[in-house]
C-alpha positions as CSV (number, residue, x, y, z in Angstrom):
1,M,87.8,123.5,75.7
2,T,89.5,120.5,77.2
3,A,92.8,120.6,79.0
4,R,94.4,118.7,76.1
5,Q,92.9,121.1,73.5
6,S,94.1,124.1,75.6
7,A,97.6,122.7,75.6
8,A,97.5,122.1,71.9
9,E,96.4,125.6,71.1
10,G,98.9,127.3,73.4
11,V,96.3,128.5,75.9
12,A,97.8,129.0,79.4
13,G,96.4,126.6,82.0
14,P,96.1,127.1,85.7
15,P,99.4,127.7,87.6
16,P,101.1,124.6,88.9
17,V,100.5,123.6,92.5
18,T,103.6,124.0,94.7
19,A,104.6,122.0,97.7
20,N,104.8,125.3,99.8
21,A,101.2,126.1,98.8
22,L,100.0,122.6,99.9
23,L,101.9,122.8,103.2
24,S,100.5,126.3,103.9
25,G,96.9,125.1,103.1
26,G,97.3,122.1,105.4
27,A,98.6,124.4,108.2
28,R,95.6,126.7,107.8
29,Q,93.3,123.8,108.5
30,A,94.7,123.4,112.0
31,R,95.9,127.0,112.6
32,G,94.1,127.3,116.0
33,R,95.7,124.1,117.3
34,L,99.0,125.0,115.8
35,L,98.9,128.4,117.5
36,L,98.0,126.7,120.8
37,L,100.7,124.1,120.3
38,T,103.3,126.7,119.6
39,V,102.4,128.7,122.7
40,L,102.5,125.6,124.9
41,M,105.8,124.4,123.4
42,L,107.3,127.8,124.0
43,V,106.2,127.8,127.6
44,R,107.6,124.3,128.0
45,G,110.8,125.5,126.4
46,G,111.0,128.4,128.8
47,L,110.5,126.2,131.8
48,A,113.2,123.9,130.5
49,L,115.6,126.9,130.2
50,A,114.7,128.0,133.7
51,A,115.1,124.7,135.4
52,P,119.0,124.4,135.3
53,A,119.3,128.0,136.6
54,L,116.9,127.3,139.4
55,L,118.6,124.1,140.2
56,A,122.0,125.9,140.4
57,T,120.5,128.5,142.7
58,A,118.9,125.9,144.9
59,V,122.1,123.9,145.2
60,D,124.2,127.0,146.0
61,A,121.5,128.1,148.6
62,M,121.6,124.7,150.3
63,L,125.4,124.7,150.4
64,T,125.4,128.2,152.0
65,G,122.4,127.6,154.3
66,G,120.0,129.8,152.3
67,S,116.3,129.6,151.7
68,L,114.4,126.6,150.4
69,R,112.4,128.8,148.0
70,P,114.6,128.1,145.0
71,A,114.3,124.4,145.5
72,L,110.5,124.6,145.7
73,L,110.4,126.8,142.7
74,C,112.6,124.3,140.7
75,G,110.3,121.5,141.7
76,A,107.2,123.5,140.5
77,V,108.9,124.2,137.2
78,L,109.7,120.5,136.7
79,V,106.1,119.5,137.5
80,G,104.7,122.2,135.1
81,G,106.9,120.9,132.3
82,A,105.6,117.3,132.8
83,V,102.0,118.5,132.7
84,L,102.6,120.4,129.5
85,E,104.2,117.3,128.0
86,T,101.0,115.3,128.5
87,L,98.9,118.0,126.8
88,L,101.2,118.4,123.8
89,S,101.0,114.8,122.5
90,P,97.2,114.7,121.7
91,L,97.2,118.3,120.5
92,A,100.0,117.5,118.0
93,A,98.2,114.4,116.8
94,T,94.9,116.2,116.1
95,A,96.6,119.1,114.4
96,S,98.5,116.6,112.1
97,A,95.3,114.7,111.4
98,R,93.5,117.8,110.3
99,G,96.2,118.7,107.8
100,T,96.3,115.1,106.5
101,R,92.6,115.0,106.1
102,W,92.6,118.2,104.0
103,L,95.5,116.9,101.8
104,R,93.7,113.6,101.2
105,L,90.4,115.2,100.4
106,R,92.0,117.7,98.0
107,A,94.1,115.0,96.3
108,M,91.1,112.6,96.1
109,R,88.9,115.3,94.5
110,H,91.6,116.1,92.0
111,F,92.2,112.5,91.1
112,L,88.5,111.9,90.5
113,G,88.4,114.9,88.3
114,L,91.3,113.8,86.0
115,G,88.9,111.8,83.8
116,A,89.4,108.4,82.2
117,R,93.0,109.0,81.1
118,P,94.8,110.3,84.2
119,P,98.6,111.2,84.0
120,L,99.3,109.0,87.0
121,Q,98.7,105.4,87.6
122,E,96.4,103.9,90.3
123,G,99.2,102.7,92.4
124,E,100.7,106.2,92.5
125,A,97.4,107.7,93.6
126,V,97.2,105.1,96.4
127,T,100.6,105.9,97.7
128,H,99.9,109.6,97.6
129,L,96.8,109.1,99.7
130,T,98.1,106.5,102.2
131,Q,101.7,107.5,102.6
132,A,102.6,110.9,101.2
133,A,99.6,112.7,102.6
134,P,100.2,111.7,106.3
135,Q,103.8,112.6,106.0
136,A,103.1,116.0,104.5
137,G,100.2,116.6,106.8
138,S,102.4,116.2,109.8
139,L,105.1,118.7,108.6
140,P,103.6,121.9,110.2
141,V,103.6,120.2,113.6
142,S,107.0,118.8,113.0
143,A,108.3,122.2,111.9
144,V,106.9,123.9,115.0
145,S,108.4,121.2,117.2
146,W,111.7,121.5,115.4
147,A,111.9,125.3,115.6
148,V,111.0,125.4,119.3
149,S,113.5,122.7,120.1
150,L,116.1,124.6,118.1
151,S,115.3,127.8,119.9
152,G,115.7,125.9,123.2
153,A,119.0,124.6,122.1
154,L,120.1,128.1,121.2
155,G,119.0,129.3,124.7
156,G,121.1,126.5,126.2
157,F,124.0,127.5,124.1
158,V,123.8,131.2,125.2
159,A,123.4,130.1,128.8
160,L,126.7,128.1,128.6
161,W,128.4,131.3,127.4
162,L,126.8,133.3,130.2
163,I,128.0,130.8,132.9
164,D,131.6,130.8,131.6
165,W,133.0,131.9,128.3
166,Q,135.5,129.0,128.2
167,V,132.6,126.5,128.5
168,G,130.7,128.2,125.7
169,L,133.8,128.2,123.5
170,A,134.4,124.5,124.1
171,F,130.9,123.8,122.9
172,T,131.0,126.2,119.9
173,V,133.9,124.3,118.3
174,A,131.5,121.5,117.4
175,V,128.9,123.7,115.8
176,P,130.4,124.0,112.2
177,V,130.8,120.2,112.0
178,V,127.1,119.8,112.9
179,V,126.0,122.3,110.3
180,L,128.0,120.5,107.6
181,L,126.6,117.1,108.5
182,A,123.1,118.5,108.4
183,K,123.5,120.1,105.0
184,L,124.9,116.9,103.4
185,F,122.3,114.7,105.1
186,V,119.1,116.6,104.1
187,G,119.9,116.7,100.4
188,R,120.7,113.0,100.1
189,A,117.7,112.0,102.3
190,V,115.2,113.8,100.0
191,R,116.5,112.1,96.9
192,A,116.5,108.7,98.6
193,H,112.9,109.2,99.9
194,D,111.7,110.2,96.4
195,A,113.1,107.0,95.0
196,Y,111.6,105.0,97.8
197,L,108.0,106.3,97.2
198,A,108.4,105.9,93.5
199,A,109.3,102.2,93.9
200,Q,106.4,101.6,96.3
201,A,104.0,103.2,93.8
202,G,105.2,100.8,91.2
203,I,104.4,97.8,93.4
204,A,101.0,99.3,94.3
205,T,100.1,99.8,90.6
206,R,101.1,96.2,89.7
207,L,99.1,94.9,92.6
208,M,95.9,96.7,91.7
209,T,96.2,95.5,88.2
210,A,96.6,91.9,89.4
211,L,93.6,92.2,91.8
212,S,91.4,93.5,89.0
213,G,92.2,90.4,87.0
214,A,92.2,87.9,89.9
215,R,89.8,85.5,88.2
216,T,91.8,85.4,85.0
217,I,95.0,84.7,87.0
218,R,93.3,81.9,88.9
219,A,91.8,80.4,85.8
220,C,95.2,80.5,84.0
221,G,97.2,79.2,86.9
222,T,99.7,82.1,86.7
223,L,99.7,83.0,90.4
224,Q,103.5,82.5,90.8
225,A,104.2,84.5,87.6
226,E,102.0,87.3,88.9
227,N,103.7,87.3,92.2
228,E,107.0,87.7,90.5
229,R,105.7,90.5,88.3
230,V,104.1,92.4,91.1
231,L,107.2,92.1,93.3
232,A,109.7,92.9,90.6
233,P,110.2,96.5,91.9
234,L,110.8,95.2,95.4
235,A,114.6,95.3,94.7
236,D,114.3,99.0,94.1
237,V,112.3,99.5,97.3
238,S,114.9,97.6,99.2
239,A,117.8,99.6,97.6
240,A,116.1,102.9,98.3
241,G,115.2,101.9,101.9
242,R,118.8,100.8,102.5
243,R,120.1,104.1,101.2
244,M,117.7,106.0,103.6
245,W,118.6,103.9,106.6
246,G,122.3,103.9,105.7
247,L,122.2,107.7,105.6
248,Q,120.5,107.8,109.0
249,R,122.9,105.3,110.5
250,N,125.9,107.2,109.3
251,V,124.8,110.5,110.6
252,V,123.7,109.0,113.9
253,W,127.0,107.4,114.7
254,Q,128.9,110.5,113.6
255,L,126.7,112.8,115.7
256,T,126.9,110.4,118.7
257,L,130.7,110.4,118.5
258,L,130.8,114.1,118.2
259,A,128.4,114.6,121.1
260,S,130.4,112.4,123.4
261,L,133.7,114.2,122.6
262,T,132.0,117.6,123.0
263,E,130.3,116.6,126.2
264,A,133.6,115.3,127.7
265,T,135.4,118.5,126.6
266,V,132.7,120.9,128.0
267,L,132.5,119.1,131.4
268,A,136.3,119.0,131.7
269,V,136.5,122.8,131.1
270,A,133.6,123.3,133.6
271,G,135.3,121.1,136.2
272,L,138.5,123.1,135.8
273,G,136.4,126.2,136.3
274,V,135.1,124.8,139.6
275,V,138.7,124.1,140.7
276,H,139.8,127.6,139.8
277,G,136.7,129.3,141.3
278,R,135.3,130.6,138.0
279,V,132.3,128.2,138.3
280,S,130.3,127.5,141.4
281,P,129.2,123.9,142.3
282,G,125.6,124.8,141.5
283,A,126.6,126.3,138.1
284,M,128.4,123.1,137.3
285,L,125.0,121.3,137.6
286,A,123.5,124.1,135.4
287,V,126.2,123.4,132.8
288,I,125.1,119.8,132.7
289,G,121.5,120.8,132.2
290,Y,122.2,123.5,129.5
291,L,124.6,121.1,127.8
292,A,121.7,118.7,127.3
293,L,119.5,121.5,126.0
294,A,122.2,122.7,123.6
295,F,122.7,119.2,122.3
296,Q,119.0,119.2,121.2
297,G,120.3,121.3,118.3
298,V,122.6,118.5,117.3
299,Q,119.8,116.0,117.7
300,Q,117.5,118.0,115.5
301,I,119.4,116.7,112.5
302,E,117.3,113.6,112.9
303,G,114.3,115.9,113.0
304,L,115.6,117.4,109.7
305,Y,115.3,113.9,108.2
306,G,111.6,113.8,109.1
307,L,111.1,117.3,107.7
308,A,112.9,116.3,104.5
309,M,110.7,113.3,104.0
310,A,107.6,115.3,104.6
311,R,108.7,118.0,102.2
312,S,109.5,115.4,99.6
313,A,106.0,113.9,100.1
314,A,104.4,117.3,99.6
315,G,106.4,117.8,96.4
316,R,105.1,114.5,95.0
317,I,101.5,115.4,95.8
318,A,102.0,118.9,94.3
319,R,103.3,117.4,91.1
320,A,100.2,115.1,90.9
321,L,97.9,118.0,91.6
322,S,99.5,120.1,88.8
323,A,98.0,117.7,86.2
324,P,95.0,119.5,84.7
325,A,91.6,118.2,85.7
326,V,88.5,118.2,83.5
327,D,87.4,121.8,83.2
328,Y,83.6,122.4,83.2
329,G,81.6,125.3,81.9
330,D,78.7,127.1,83.6
331,R,75.8,126.6,81.3
332,P,72.6,124.8,82.4
333,V,71.1,121.8,80.5
334,P,69.5,123.2,77.3
335,A,65.9,122.5,76.4
336,G,65.5,119.6,74.0
337,P,64.8,115.9,73.5
338,G,68.4,114.7,74.2
339,A,69.9,114.8,70.7
340,L,73.6,114.0,70.6
341,S,76.0,115.2,67.9
342,L,79.6,114.1,67.5
343,R,81.4,116.2,65.0
344,S,84.9,115.3,63.7
345,V,85.8,113.7,67.0
346,T,89.3,112.4,67.3
347,V,90.8,110.6,70.2
348,L,94.5,109.8,70.2
349,A,96.3,106.9,71.9
350,A,98.6,107.8,74.8
351,G,101.8,107.4,72.8
352,Q,100.5,109.7,70.1
353,R,99.6,112.4,72.6
354,T,103.1,112.0,74.2
355,A,104.7,112.3,70.7
356,A,102.7,115.5,70.2
357,G,104.3,117.0,73.3
358,E,101.4,116.6,75.7
359,G,102.9,114.1,78.1
360,G,101.2,110.7,78.2
361,G,98.9,109.2,80.8
362,S,97.4,105.9,81.4
363,D,94.8,104.8,78.9
364,S,93.6,101.9,81.0
365,G,90.1,103.4,80.7
366,E,90.0,102.5,77.1
367,A,92.1,99.4,77.1
368,T,89.1,97.0,77.1
369,D,87.8,98.3,73.8
370,A,90.0,100.7,72.0
371,G,93.5,99.4,71.3
372,S,95.7,101.1,68.8
373,G,98.4,98.8,67.9
374,N,98.9,100.2,64.4
375,G,99.5,103.8,65.4
376,A,96.1,105.0,64.2
377,P,93.9,107.2,66.3
378,L,91.4,105.4,68.6
379,L,88.6,107.5,67.0
380,D,89.4,109.3,63.7
381,R,87.3,112.4,62.8
382,L,84.2,110.5,63.7
383,D,80.8,112.0,62.9
384,L,77.5,110.7,64.4
385,E,74.1,112.2,64.8
386,I,71.8,110.6,67.4
387,P,68.2,111.7,67.3
388,G,66.6,112.7,70.6
389,G,64.6,110.0,72.3
390,S,66.0,107.2,70.2
391,A,68.0,104.1,71.1
392,V,71.2,103.7,69.2
393,G,73.4,100.6,69.5
394,L,77.2,100.8,69.1
395,V,78.5,97.7,67.3
396,G,82.0,96.9,66.1
397,L,84.9,94.5,66.5
398,T,87.1,94.7,69.6
399,G,89.3,97.8,69.3
400,S,86.8,99.7,67.2
401,G,86.1,102.2,70.0
402,K,82.6,101.4,71.2
403,S,83.1,101.9,74.9
404,L,85.4,104.9,74.2
405,L,82.7,106.6,72.1
406,A,80.1,105.8,74.8
407,R,82.3,107.8,77.3
408,L,82.2,111.0,75.3
409,P,78.7,112.3,76.1
410,G,79.3,112.3,79.8
411,R,82.9,113.5,79.5
412,L,84.3,110.4,81.1
413,T,86.8,110.9,78.2
414,D,87.3,114.1,76.3
415,P,88.3,114.1,72.6
416,D,91.6,115.5,71.5
417,A,89.9,117.2,68.6
418,G,86.3,117.8,67.5
419,E,83.3,118.4,69.8
420,V,80.3,116.6,71.3
421,L,77.0,118.5,71.6
422,L,73.9,117.8,73.6
423,D,70.8,119.5,72.1
424,G,73.1,121.8,70.2
425,V,75.3,122.9,73.2
426,P,78.9,121.6,73.5
427,V,79.0,119.3,76.6
428,R,82.3,121.0,77.7
429,E,80.3,124.2,78.2
430,L,77.8,122.6,80.6
431,S,78.4,122.9,84.3
432,R,79.4,119.7,86.2
433,A,76.0,119.5,87.9
434,A,74.1,120.0,84.6
435,L,76.1,117.4,82.8
436,R,75.8,114.8,85.6
437,S,72.0,115.4,85.7
438,A,71.7,115.1,81.9
439,V,73.8,112.0,81.2
440,T,74.0,108.9,83.3
441,Y,75.8,105.5,82.8
442,A,75.3,101.8,83.5
443,F,78.5,99.8,83.2
444,E,79.4,96.1,82.7
445,E,81.0,95.9,86.1
446,P,79.2,98.4,88.3
447,R,80.7,99.4,91.6
448,L,78.1,99.8,94.3
449,V,78.8,102.6,96.8
450,G,76.9,103.2,100.1
451,A,76.1,101.7,103.4
452,T,73.0,99.8,102.3
453,L,71.4,98.6,99.1
454,A,69.0,101.5,99.2
455,D,72.0,103.9,99.5
456,A,73.7,102.2,96.6
457,L,70.6,102.4,94.3
458,G,70.0,106.1,95.1
459,Y,73.7,107.1,95.0
460,G,74.0,110.5,93.3
461,A,70.4,110.6,92.1
462,Q,69.1,113.2,94.4
463,E,72.2,115.4,93.9
464,G,71.7,115.2,90.1
465,S,68.0,116.1,90.0
466,G,67.1,117.5,93.4
467,R,64.4,114.9,93.9
468,T,64.3,111.8,96.2
469,P,64.8,108.8,94.0
470,D,62.3,105.9,93.9
471,V,64.8,103.1,94.3
472,R,62.1,100.5,94.6
473,A,60.5,101.4,91.3
474,A,64.0,101.4,89.7
475,A,64.8,98.0,91.1
476,V,61.4,96.6,89.8
477,A,62.2,97.9,86.3
478,A,65.7,96.3,86.4
479,R,64.2,93.0,87.6
480,A,66.2,93.3,90.9
481,D,63.4,93.8,93.3
482,R,62.6,90.1,93.7
483,F,66.0,89.0,95.0
484,V,66.5,92.2,97.1
485,R,63.3,91.5,99.0
486,L,64.6,88.0,99.8
487,L,67.5,89.5,101.7
488,P,67.0,89.6,105.6
489,E,66.7,93.4,105.7
490,G,65.6,94.0,102.1
491,Y,66.7,97.4,100.8
492,D,68.2,98.2,104.2
493,T,70.6,95.3,104.0
494,P,74.2,96.5,104.4
495,L,76.2,96.0,101.2
496,A,78.8,94.0,103.0
497,D,76.1,91.5,104.0
498,A,74.6,91.2,100.5
499,P,76.4,88.5,98.5
500,M,75.5,88.9,94.8
501,S,76.3,87.2,91.5
502,G,77.6,89.2,88.6
503,G,74.2,89.3,87.0
504,E,72.5,90.5,90.2
505,R,75.1,93.2,90.5
506,Q,74.5,94.3,86.9
507,R,70.8,94.6,87.6
508,L,71.4,96.7,90.7
509,G,73.7,98.9,88.5
510,L,70.9,99.3,86.0
511,A,68.5,100.1,88.8
512,R,70.9,102.8,90.1
513,T,70.9,104.3,86.5
514,L,67.1,104.1,86.2
515,A,66.8,105.9,89.6
516,R,68.3,109.0,87.9
517,D,66.0,111.3,86.0
518,A,68.4,111.9,83.1
519,R,68.0,112.9,79.5
520,V,70.6,110.5,78.0
521,Y,71.2,107.0,79.3
522,V,74.5,105.3,78.3
523,L,74.4,101.5,78.7
524,D,78.0,100.2,78.3
525,D,77.5,96.4,78.0
526,A,75.3,96.7,81.1
527,T,73.4,93.4,80.5
528,S,76.3,91.2,79.5
529,G,76.1,89.2,82.8
530,L,72.4,88.3,82.3
531,D,71.0,85.2,80.7
532,T,69.1,85.6,77.4
533,V,65.6,85.4,79.1
534,T,66.5,87.8,81.8
535,E,68.1,90.2,79.4
536,A,64.9,90.2,77.3
537,E,62.8,90.9,80.3
538,V,65.1,93.7,81.4
539,S,65.3,95.2,77.9
540,A,61.5,95.2,77.7
541,A,61.3,97.0,81.1
542,L,63.9,99.5,80.0
543,T,61.9,100.2,76.8
544,S,58.9,101.1,79.0
545,A,60.8,103.0,81.7
546,L,63.0,105.0,79.3
547,A,60.4,105.7,76.6
548,G,61.2,109.0,75.0
549,R,64.7,109.2,76.5
550,T,67.9,108.9,74.5
551,R,69.8,105.7,74.9
552,L,73.3,104.9,73.7
553,V,73.9,101.1,74.0
554,V,77.1,99.2,73.6
555,A,75.9,96.0,72.0
556,R,77.8,92.8,71.8
557,R,74.8,90.5,71.4
558,V,72.6,90.3,68.3
559,A,69.4,90.6,70.3
560,T,70.7,93.8,72.0
561,A,71.4,95.4,68.6
562,A,68.1,94.2,67.2
563,R,66.1,96.0,69.9
564,C,67.7,99.4,69.1
565,D,66.1,101.9,66.7
566,L,69.5,102.5,64.9
567,V,72.9,100.8,65.0
568,A,76.1,102.7,64.6
569,W,78.5,100.2,63.0
570,L,82.1,101.2,64.0
571,A,85.2,100.3,62.1
572,D,88.7,101.8,62.0
573,G,87.8,104.6,64.4
574,R,84.8,105.8,62.4
575,V,81.1,105.2,61.8
576,R,81.0,102.9,58.8
577,E,77.2,103.0,58.6
578,L,74.2,104.2,60.7
579,A,71.1,102.2,60.0
580,P,68.6,99.8,61.6
581,H,70.0,96.4,62.5
582,R,67.8,94.6,60.0
583,E,69.4,96.5,57.1
584,L,72.9,96.1,58.4
585,W,72.4,92.3,58.9
586,R,72.5,91.9,55.1
587,H,76.3,92.6,55.3
588,A,78.5,89.6,55.9
589,E,81.1,91.8,57.6
590,Y,78.5,93.1,60.0
591,R,77.3,89.6,60.8
592,A,81.0,88.7,61.4
593,V,81.1,91.2,64.2
594,F,78.8,88.9,66.2
595,G,80.5,85.7,64.9
596,A,77.7,84.9,62.5
597,G,78.4,83.4,59.1
598,E,76.6,83.4,55.8
599,G,74.2,80.7,56.8
600,D,73.1,82.6,59.9
601,A,71.8,85.6,57.9
602,A,68.2,84.5,57.9
603,E,68.3,82.5,61.2
604,N,69.6,85.4,63.3
605,A,67.7,88.2,61.6
606,P,65.5,90.1,64.0
607,T,62.0,88.8,64.3
608,T,58.8,90.8,64.6
609,G,58.8,90.0,68.3
610,E,62.3,91.4,68.7
611,E,61.3,94.5,66.9
612,A,58.3,94.9,69.2
613,A,60.7,94.8,72.1
614,C,62.8,97.6,70.6
615,P,62.9,100.7,72.8
616,A,60.3,103.3,72.0
617,R,60.9,105.2,68.8
């Protein structure tokens, strides 16, 4: 059953992802580097602790005419520390990169598995991948660095007490104030950083929406209005950023003042110790060195800010990953001709699911076809039987649910109630690989993925069927071979160097679909960018290439509907009638779907030639 159905029926879903689990997983990806980094940092810290003591011994030896050995040893320690410092930087960078890569891949896989109605908007997903993942991925390295630096500060603090108890006491007075500042700072910083990322996600979401409608914005001359709409959350970004920097500014000046007063007090006490003979001149230099080390603990409050931001970023990713993804079964594709059955299928609008207690998500995937302004379900207990090997057109007014229904066989959208069956088996019980090999899609605006045109046309085909796709034959069938061969490198032309019109891109999308050896082909307005003549040629080629295969065709043109064996006429979220186009054309309301009036009934009725071009029955 689907995640929504599981929630509705009270079935426990998978446990939520926690920030700690994500951070642990990221750390495991670079555990070898983290272990080496920890060891090298500890060695560097040990050298840093030894250096002041060796310097004190060397100075006292020089003043008393002793050996040069302490001075040489001190020099060797300083050189060793410098060498380790050069090794630590690239090691830390690669360890952080491994954790970031793992987080990004896991988040991307999950986002792609959320289906057509994800609980987060596109802008949020972008900020999770581009900002939150790098911050969270660097946390293990930052935590190791912070812990080692804090241990070094603790060693310096202990050394001050060992040199002279009065010096140690003078430094200890400042510690409670530092702890209080750190506690207040971290809590406020996490809240401010959450608000900052949320505001940035709002801008990213608005920007992606505007980019997807760039042509409409240009045609309507609404660029200035869109700029204002996209940048509306900028005030929230600014306010959150100012809060973060204000917190950092306040804690920095407070710590700087505290450090200066503490340093003056400790050095004054140490100087008095030299005067009274409690502290040697060399030990006075050691006090200066250990004071710098001890102050690293104070400076780690700024490191806490970085840890707090990284922890906040991990929490945001964890909340996104806790959203249930589409769950697949483990059954193979059943034997059969590709018959589809939709039984009492209901798909609710986002607001209706939220009101039912599920928690809404974005329905941008259905926005182009399935609006629900009147509160009715997008699809309401819809029943439809599609014979195997037939071509069925989906016809209806805007908002009737054509594209939404077309998404159901391949589980690009899951119903809130009811079930979809392929050759008698519920599609939710099929494994991911089985479903992808059985059902394939061609869309109105295909996105081509790959390095070259050949890669784009064969994308996913071999994975779905285990065979090497014949992209040339698919391109010929989609009437794309001619313009592809005119390109400088033909099918090996890089996608970036292959300018295409909307119609050419649609033909390549069709070719990609034909390259897959599927049982059900869903064409979602896949020829809308073609002229009438080219569409007729492509439709005839599809008839031949897909003979005996089930086709579900979203039809917005009369000729497209006429070429189908049957037409499912949708209205009010249900199938009003399932019949051949010629029979439905007698209804004035059906003709009105295509904008045809009473006088067009005979003129636009399918001819014998159009029936001959209909996909094989």
